[in-house]
N, C-alpha and C positions, 0 to 999 in steps of 0.2 A: 822580528817584527811583532808587536803586540796584536793578537787577534782582535777582531772587531766583534762587539756584542751584537747579536742579531736582533734581539727584541728588548723591550723595557725590563723584562724579567731577568736579563743577563747582568745587571749591575745594581749596586746599592750605594746609598750615601750614608757615611758614618764617620766617627772620629777615628783617626789613623791609630792603628795599634803600634806598640813600641817597634816591633820588627818591620814596620812599614815606614818609619820616620824617614830613613834615608831616601827611599824611593820617592816618598811624597814630596820631600824637599827638592830633590832633583827635578821632579815634574814641575814643581812651583817656579823654579828659576831655569826652565829649559830654554828660555829665550835669551839668556845672559851668555856672555862669552864663557868658555870652559873654565878659565881661571877665576872669574868672578863667581860663576856658579858654585864651584867647589868651595870657595871662600864662604859664601853665604850658607851653603848646606852644613859646613863644619861648624860655623858660628851658631846657627839655630839648633842643631843637633846637640851641641854642647849644652845650650840653655835647657833644652827638654830634658837631657839625661841629668842634669844638676838640679832639676825641679824649679828653675828660675822662669821657666814658661810653662804655663798649665798645658798638660796633654791635650785638653779639649780645645785647644786653640788651632789645632791642625785637623782639618776635615778632608775626606777624600771621596772620590767616586771609584768604587772598588768593583772589579769584575766578580761576578758571583761564584765563579769556580775557584774555591779555596786552595786547590792544589797548585795553582800557578804560583811562580816565584813573585816576590813583591814587586820586582821591576815590571813584570808582565800584568800583575794584578792591579796596580795603580794606574788609572786612566786619567785623573785629574786631581788637583788639590787647591786648597785656599787656606790662608792663615790669618787669624785675627788676633792681634797681640794686644792684651790689655795694658793700658798706660795709667800712670799716676794721674789723679784729678778727673775721674770719671770718664776718661776718654779711651779710645782704642784706635789701632792702626790696622789697616787691611792690606795684606799682600794679594792682589786680585787673583781670582781662579784662573788657572791655566791648565790645559789638557790637550788630549789628542783630538783634534778637529779636522777631518772626520777620524774616527767613527762617532765621537761624541758630537752633539749639537750645542748651539749657543743656549737654547732653554735648559739643557742639563746643567750647564755651568752656573746659570742663573739659580737653579734649584739648589746647587751646592752651596752658593753663597747665602742664600736664605736660610738654609739649615744652619750654617754657622752663626748667622746673624740673630736668629730667633732667641738664642740663649742670653743675649746681652742685657735686655731690660731687667731681668730678674737679678742681675749682678750689679745694678746701679750704674751701668755705662750709659752715657747721655749722648755721646756722639762717636762717630767712626770717621777717620781721615785716611786718605791714601796720597801718597806722593810717588808720581810716575816719571820716568824719563819724558821729556817733552815730545819725542818722537814716537811714544808708544801709543798709536792711535787705536789699536785693537782693544787694549785694556781700558782706555779712556771711554770708548764706546760702551763697553760692558758696564762700567761703573755708572755712566749716566743713564743707561737703561735700567739699572738696579736702584736708581733714586738718588744718586749722588749729584751734587751740585759742583760744577768747576769754579775754582776761585783764582784762576790765573796761575802765575808762577811765583815759586819762593826762590829767592836768590841767595845763594851761599857766598858769604864775603870773607875775605882774608886781608888782614893788614900785616905785612912782613915786618919782622923785627928790625930790618935795615932800611925800612921806608923813610923817606924824608921827614924832618920834624913837621908835625901837624900845626895848624893854626892854634895860637893861644889867646882865646877870647878873654875879655875882661873877667876877673874873678869877683863874682858877686854872691857865690853860694857858700854856705856852711855845711859841713859833712858830718853826719852822725852814723858811726858804724852800727850795724844791727846784727844781732845773733840770728842766723837762719833758723835755728830750732825753736827760737822763742822770740819772734818779732813783736815789737811794741804795737799797741793799738793804733797809735798814730801813723806808724809805718803801714799797717794793713789798710787803713782808711785811704791813705795817699795812693797805695798801689791800685786799689779799686778805682779811685778818682782818675787815674791815668788811662783806664780802659774806656772812659766816656768820650765818645765821638772820636775814638781812635781809628786810624787808617790801617792798622794792622789786624787783619782778620776780625772785623767787627761782627761777622756772622757768628762768632764763638760767644757773644755777649749773652745770648738766650740760653747757653747750656753750661757756662762756667761760673762758679761762684768763688769766693775768696779762698776757701780752703783748697779747692781743686787748683786754683792758680798756684797757691803756695807749694802744694805737693808736687806739681809738675816742674816747678822751678828748682826744687831741692834735688830732684832725682838725678843720679848719674854723676855726682861731683863728690869727690872725696874732701876737697878744700873748697870753701866758698867765701866770698866777701860781698857783703851787702851795705849799702848806705842809703840813708834818707837825706835828701838835699833840701836845704831851707834857704829862703831869700829873707834875710832878717829873721823873724821868728815864724815865718809862713812856710810850711811845707809845699814844694813845688815839683819835686820828682823823686824818683827812685833809680838806683843802679844795682844790678845784680851781676856778679861775675863768678865763674867757677872754673876749676882746672879742666882742661881739655882731655881728649882721649890720648893725645901724645904729650910727653913730658914737657916739651918746649912750647906749648900753646895754652893760652887762656881762652875761655869761651865767654862772650858777652851774652849773658843768658837773658837779660831783659834791660831795657832802658826806657822810661816812661816819663812824661811830663804831664802835669795836670792841665786841663783845658784852658784855665785862665791864665796860664804861664807860657803858653806856646807862642812861638814867633818872637821870643824876646831874648834869645841866646842861651836859654837853659839847657836844651838838647846839646848844644856845642860844648858847654862846660861839662855835661855829664860824660860826654864821649871823650873829652880831654882827660877826665879823671880816669876812665878805663884805660886809656893809652899809657898815662903816667903810671898807673898800678901795674901794668904788664911790663913796663920798662925797668921796674925794680929788680927783675930777674934778667940777666943778660940773654940775648937771642930768644926772647919770648914773643911769639907772634899772637894775634888775636883773631878768633873766628866770630862771625856773627851770621845771622839770617834775617831776612827782611821780606815782607810781603811786596811782590813786585808792583802792586798797585799804589803803594805808599811812596809817592814821588818825593815828598819833603825829606822823608828818612833816607831814601836812596841818595838824594843829593848830598845830604849831610855826611853820609859815610864816604861818598866819593871825595868831598872836600877834605876829608881827614885821612885820606891815603889808603881806603879800602878798596879792593878790587874783587870783582865777581870771578869766582872759579868754578861754579856749577850752578845748575837750576834744576827745579822739579816742578811738574804740573801738580797743583794741589786740588783735591777733591774732598767734599765734606758731606756727611749725611747725619742728620740728627736723629736720635731715637724717637720713634713715634711717627716720623714722616712716612706716608704710605709708599709702597714700591709696587711696581708691576709684579704680580704673582704668576709665574709661568708654570705652575704645577697643575693648573686646571686642564 
């Protein structure tokens, strides 16, 4: 059993050393099942070892006695992963409570957080299991705003044929690495009065949106949709993590063209594209507060298979400082 630090001098907060990565990651996911814990530890240790995740993403509360083994030395850890598009994702602090206290975990989070503004990061998000009340309380205390649930959706390859709305759109393929100015302007216009995470409007710009939509896909297909000569929407798809799946990266309609069947045609285009390869399913994610989008996906045969509670904190927002 890990000995308890008896005084404030018995522990320090620092970036995890390379020989502490495994112990720190095990501590971070101590609440998960053994199988999932080991999966996450292996995944993120590999990212650290390959240099795909910055070593200063992983912070720890370390027992001050260096002779202890890493397993006994690491009392708590937190991970903040930089993302494309001025964003970051936090895996909330986890540790031994007792002997540690909640204010110590807050100090750990603040230490990891303080470096982000100088790196151009504008916001941090967290996605928790809906039943993870302890981590949710910590995030709220640390200045994060709860944004409801994100629903993960799947349309099976063998799902019944979807509705076929009247075809009124023309499609212009777009090169993801060099999108046209008109496509970029239309993409920005789809964010106006959107019900999908409008809280991000204050921190996302065009370049950050494009960067975040490109990442993680070896193959992408993007389209600009027109009604006549007027741009009315965009559709972005990418290959999924599994070879038999497409990811619907983004579907957006400009405000003036909403409630006119444009979204239905965009979604039908995505389904038809996936169907060009046999047994190809489609993944999507939707803000749980966006009822029109959820209803649209449901009508076209998507079903929810998982959900996460979403939290957001924008850089510059004050947080309770528990170090005093």
